[in-house]
N, C-alpha and C positions, 0 to 999 in steps of 0.2 A: 490402613492400607500402606504398603511400601511403595515409595515413589519409583524405585528401580524397576519393579514389576510392570507398573503402568508405562514407564518409558520404553521398556522392551517390547511390550505388546503393541502399543500405539505407534511407536517409531518404526517397527518392522512392517506394520500394515501400510503406513504411508510410503515407505521406501519400495516395498514390493509392488505396490500398485502403480508406481512410476513406470515400471517395466511391464506390468500386466494390463491395467486399465488404460494407462497412457498409450501403450502400443495399440490397443483396441481403438481408441479415439483417433490416433494417427492414421490407421487404416481407413477411417471414414473420410478423411480429407485427402489422403493419397498425395504426399509431397512429390513435386516434379523437379526436373533439373533446369527449368526455365529461369532466365535472369530475373532477379528480384528488383523491386523499385529502388533499392539501394544503388544498383548499377544503372538502371534505366533512367532514373531522375537525378543522378548524382550531382549535387551542388556544393558539397563539402561543408555546408552549414547544418542542414537537417538530414539530408539523404547522403549516407556514406557507409559503404560496406564495412562491417566491424568484425574484428576477431571474435570467434565464437565465445570465448571465455570472458572477454571484455564486455560483450553484449549481455551475457548472462549476469555479469556483475552489475551493469547499469540497470537491467530490468528488475533484478532481485532487490537491489537497494532502493529503487524508485517505488516499487509496489509495497515494500515493507514499511518504510517510514516508522512512525510510532504506533501505527494501527494494531499490529499483532501483539503489542505490549499493553496498550491502554485497554482495549476491548476485553481480552481475556481476564485481566486483573479485576475490572469492574464486574464482569460476569461471575467470577468466583465469589465476589462479595455479595452478589444477589442470590445466586443459585447453588453454591457449593461447587466442588471440582468435577463431579462425575459427568453431568450433562454437558459441561463446557468441553471436557476432553472428548466426549462422544461426538459432539457437533464439529469440533475442529477436525477430527479424523475423517468422519464421513463427508462433511461438507467440502473439505479440501480435495478429496479424491474424486467425488462424483459430481460436484457442482463447480467449485472454485477453479480447479485446474483445467477442467473442460472449458469453462467460460473464458479463461485467460488464453489458453492455447488456440481455441477457435477464433477468438477476437483478433489475435495476432495474425493467423493465417487468412482470415477473411479480409483484413486490411492489405496484406501482401498480394492477395488475388485481385484487389481493387486499386492497384497503383499506389498503395501507401496511404489511401484516404483514411481520415479519422472516422470513428464510429458514428458520429452525428451525421456526417455527409453520406456515409453508406446507408444509414437509416433512411435518409431522405430519398436516396436512389432506389432502395429496396421497397419501402412502404409508400411514402409520398413526401413531397417537398415540405408541406406544412408540418408534418410530424418531425422531419429532419430539423427544421428551423426552431421549433419549440424545444426539441431535445437539445439542440446546440446552446440555446439560451440557458436552459436548466443546467447543462454541464458547465457553462461559463460561470454561473453563479456559484456552483458547487466548488469549482476550482478556486474562485476568489476567496471563498471561506477557508479552503484548505491552506492557501498561501497565508492568509491572515493568522490562522490558529498555529500553523507550524512555525511561522516567524515569531509569534509570541512565546511558544514553547521553547524554541531555541534561545531566544533572548533571555528568558527567565532562567534557563539552565546555566547560561554564561554568567549572569549576575550572581547566581548561587554558587557557581564553581568557577572562580577566576582562573583556575589552573587549566581551563579549556582553551583560553585565548591563543597561546603559543601553538598547541597541536592543531587547532583549526586552521590558523594561518599557514602553518608548515605543510599540512596535507594538501592545501590548495596549490602551493608552489610545487610540491613534489609531483602532484598529478599532472601539471602542465609539462614538467620535464619528462615524466613517463610517457605521456602522449606523443611528444616530439621524438623521443628515443625509439618508440615502437613503430610509429606510422611514418615519420619523416626520415629518420636515419636507419630504419630497418634493423634495430638491435634485437637480440634474442628476448622473447617475451618472458620466459621463465627467469632468466638472469636479471632482467630489468625489474621484474616484479619483486624479486627477493631483495634487491637493493632498495627499492622504493619502500617496501614493508619495514626493512631495518630502520630507515630514517623516520618513518611514520611512528614506530614504537619508541625510537630514541627521543623524538621531540615530545611525545606524550610524557615521557619521564622528565624531560626538561620543564614542561609545563607544570608537572606535579611539584618539582623542586622550586620553581620560580613563577608562582602565580602572578598574573598582571592585575593589580588592584588599582583602578582609576579613582582619582580624588573627587568623586561626584556622589550625590545622593542616589539611593536605590531607584527612585523614579526617573531621574535624569539618565542614569545608566541604562535603564530599560528602554527609554526612548532612543538613546544613542544606538544601542545594539539593534533595535527594531529598524532604525533607519539604515544601518550598515547592512543588515541581512536582507531586507527587501530590495535595497539597491543592488546588492550582490546577485540576488535572484534575477533581477531585470537584466543586468549586464551579461550574466552567464547564459541566459536564454537566447542571446543574440550572437554568441560566438560559435564557431564550428564545433560539432559534437565530439570530434576526435581529439581536439586540443585539451578539453577539460572534462566534459560530462562523462564520456566513456571511461577514461582512466581513473577519475576520482571515484566514480561509482564502483568500478572494479576493485579498487583498493578497499573501499568500505565493505564490499561484500566478502572479500577474503577475510577481513577482520571478523565479520559476523559469522562466517563459516567456521573459523577457528574457535570463536566463542561457542558455537553450537557443539562442536566436537568436544571441547573442554567441558562444557556444561553437562553433556550426556555422560562423559566419563566420570565427572564428579558425582552425578546422581548414582551411577552404578557402583562407585567406590564407597561413597558415604552411606548410600541407601537410607535416606531420611524418611521418616514417617510423615504421611500427609495429615497435618493437624487440622486443616480446614474441614468443615462438614462435607461429607460425601454428597449429600443432597440438603439444600437449605431452602426453606419457604420464605418468601419475602412479599412485600406489597405488590410486586410485579408478577404477572403470569409468565411461566417459562416460555410458552408460545403466545405471542410472537417475539417477546422482548429479548429472549436469549439470542435469537438469530440476528437481531438488529444490533445488539450490543457487541457480540464477538466480531462481527463484520469482517475486517481484513484477515483475521485468523482463519477464516473458512471460505468466504466469498466476498468480493467487493467490486462495486461498479467502477471504482477508481482504477482498478487494474485494466479494464478494457480501454480506458483513456490513455494509459501508459503504453499498452500493447499496440494500439492503433495510432497513437500520437507520436511516439518517438521510436519504439523498438522496431516496428515494421519497416521504418525508413532506414534501418541499419542492418537488417537481416541479410547476410551474404548468400545463404542457401536455404531453401525451404526445409531441407532435412534437419537443419539446426533448430527448427521451430519447437519440436517436442522438448528438447533439452532446455530451451530458454523459457517457453510459455508454460508448459505443464510442469517442468522441473522446478522452476522458481516458486510456483505456488506450493508444491510439496515441501520445499525448503522453508517457506513461510509458515506452513502448517507445523513443521518441526519446531520452529522458533516459538510459535504460540503455545505449543505443547510444553516446551521447556519453561516458558514464563509461568504457566499454570503450576508446574511442579515446584518451581522456585518459591513462589509466594504462598502456595498451599502448604509448604513445609514449615513456614513460620508458625509460632504459637498464634492461635486465633485472636484472642483478645486479652492476654495477660503477659507480663514480662516486659523487659525494656525494649525489645524489638519484636512487637507482635504485629500481625497483619492489619487489623482494623486501625490500630494506632498509626501505623506507617501510612496507610491509605489516607487517613485524615490530613497528613502532611503533603499529599500529592502522589500521583501514580509513579513518578520517577523515584521518589523515596521508597515506595513499596517494592518496586523492581530492584533498586539498589540494595535494599536490606535483604531481600530474598536471595539475590546473587551473592552478596557478601556473607550471609549466614552459611551458605553451603560451602563456599570457597574457604572460609575460616576453619571449617571442620577438616579440610585437607591438611592443615598445618604446614603450608609451604612458607618457609622463612621470609622471603623477600616480598611476598604478597600480603602487605598490610591491609587492614580494612579500609583506610583512607585511599590507598592506591587503587584497590579494587573498585571502590566507589567512583573514582575519577575515570577508570577504564570503562566502567558501565555507563557513566554519564556521557563520555566521549562517543561511545558507539551509538547510543540513542541519539545524540546530537547530530552525528554524521548522517544517520538515516532520515532525521527530520529535515536536514539541509538538502539531502538528495531529493526528497519529495517536494521541497520548496522550489528548487530550481527546475525540476521536471514539470511541475504543475504550471509554472510561469511559461515555459516553452510550449506546453500543450495548449494553454489558453491563447497564446499568440497564434498558433497554427489553426485552432478552431475558428477564431475570429476571421482570419485570412481566408479559410476555406468556405465559411458560411456566407459572409457578406462580400459581395463581388465589387462593391464600390472601391474606386481607386485608393481612397484614403485608408481604407481598412487593409489594403495590401501592404501598407507601410509597416515594416516590422517594429519600428520604434513606437509608432502610434498604437499598434495592436497590443504591445506590452504595457504601455502607459495607462490605457483605459482599464487594465486589470489591476496593476500594482498600486495606482493612486487610490482607488476606493478601498483596496485591501489595507493600505497603510493607514488611511483615516479610521477604518474599523478597528485596527490594531491599537493605535495610540489612544483612542477614546474608549476602548473596551466595549464598544456597542455591538461587537460581533457575538458576545457570549450568549445572548438570548436566542439569536437566530441559529447558532451552532447546534442547538438541541434538535434541529430538523435534519442534521447531516446524516444520521444513521439511516433514516427512512429514505431520504433522497438518494443516498449512495446505493442502497439496495434496489431502489427503483431503476437506477441506471443499469445495474446488473441484469435486472429482469428485461429491460428494453434491449440490451445487447443480446441476450439469449433469444428474444423474439426475432431480432434482425438476423441472427445466425440461422434460426429455423427457416426464415423466409429464403435465405440464400440456398440452403439445402433443398428446399422444395422447388425453387426455381431451376436448380440443376438436377432435379429428379433423383435426389438422394434420400435415403431412409432417415427419418427424424425421430424414431421411437425412443432413442436414448436421450433425446432432448426434452421430451414432453413432460415427464415428471419433474425434472429440475426447474423448467420454466414455469410450470403451473405452481410449484411450491414457492418460488420466488415472488410471483405476482400476488398470490393469495396472502403470503406472509407479510409482504410490504403493505398491501392495502389494509390488512388487519391491524398492523402496527400504527398506521396513520389514523384509523378509526379509534384505536385505543388512546392515542395521544389526544384525540379530540374529546371523547365522551366518557373516559374513566372518571373516577371521583376527583382526581387531580388533573383532569384534562384541561386543555387550553380554553375550551368554551366555559367550563364551570369556574375557572379562576379568572376569567375575563381577559385573557391574553388574546386580543383580537388580531394582532399581527400574525402570530403563529397559527391561529385558527384559519385565517384566510389562506396562508401558505399551505397548510395541511389540506384544505378543501381543494385548492388548485392542483396539488399533487395527486389527490384522489381522482379528480376529473381526468387528469393526464393518464393516470394508471388505467382507468376504465377505457379510455380512448385506445390506448395501446393494447389493452386486453382484447378489445373488439377486433383490432387488426390481426391479433394472433389467432383468434377464433376463425377468422376468414382464411388465414393461412392453413389452419388445421382442416377446414372444410375442403379446401383445394387439394390438400395432401391426401386425405382419405378418399375423396372422390376419384382421384387418379389410382390410388391403391386398390379400391374396390372394383374399379373398372377393369383391373388387370393389365393396365398399360404401364 
């Protein structure tokens, strides 16, 4: 199969449905001209009305992270490329983008509250508190794993040091220029981008190699990165978070455009199997593995945790909430095409051999293989590899600092005790255990639960959205199938992880067994709440009221 044909069909389907199905969903929520929480609660730290494009950049960069790269690559290795592409396209349009957009708007309509607090208000306080603890644990794991991924990439690519430091400084200058000194957004962005790419080249020419062992280097960068996440989560969003994420998203959008053009010009053959049978069943494991490339509970945390507090107008919601998920679907699609174009298991740069060295290597080889065929003189394989690693690193860092900020907000919103209201304390009780898990590598076992817990968060968010619609006497037929699918798929994945031949119970992993059982119980409790919501909805519908 030719990759260009797949790119055209799948890409057009995603883009067209931003205007078609996205508009349909927008009509369900009916944006108003009322003042948003960004104005009503303006505090210049978390609540601050953002430029529409800056906020898209923040949201897109935050929800993307490494998810739409890792998940699709692993899914291709398990199942081949066809079902992965199909799920990315259908999942992004009909579940993921709907989930993200409505999570954003639901938070905006509830004074910028986070999903956990809204769940407590909509269902009951106990459900809200349990959900908040589950979310906090998930965020702590995300902070841990993304810090480890970023640290490992810096150790492997010392050329990243200068561009990472440079883009942080450039972002602060851009934020001050646009928000404080009211400079032109386009001109300021172009200048900032020029310097970002300039320092990327400087880093390529002058890598910073520190005189320490690999293990000491890893601990050093873990300390720097988790400390960075803690500090950034406490400073006003307009100074750093918005402009840094905006610059990162522009780079990724340029990468998307360049990547699709390269696919259309080179027209590589997809060498990966179209359909591959592995030891894992396609359902439910495919949907848990792809995760962020189609739908992710982490997105509701970003939408309600940071984005809703910066949305200047409700009518910007579809562009930011629905549009960013469509963009992420395009990114996941492109990743699949890149890696599936590599030779499967033979040759110096094959897919399975690359994946054995890590997902970043597989992504870099897929990207480099395609770009090399364009024969652009100045784009050497090593420079392309650094550019790819830098982009991945930027999105990992974005998710790292956004997750730290969201965890602080969730703790402050959920626990009313005065000590939890302290921003510094709320940050420390998240980053300290994350740091311990990172430097001791004890997170790796528990991380296996992330896929299921992440999708369970998405299912709970859809149930909360359904409850809001029923409460406001709105039609929820378009939510029933996505919500039911997410609940059943997540519960099935948890049962599979417990009772399959390699399941946690059969291999004697009692820690993960207990966590899985706890998540199953929580899923059934939430499922019962949803059944009650459906009964209420259909009772009103059948009565004709």
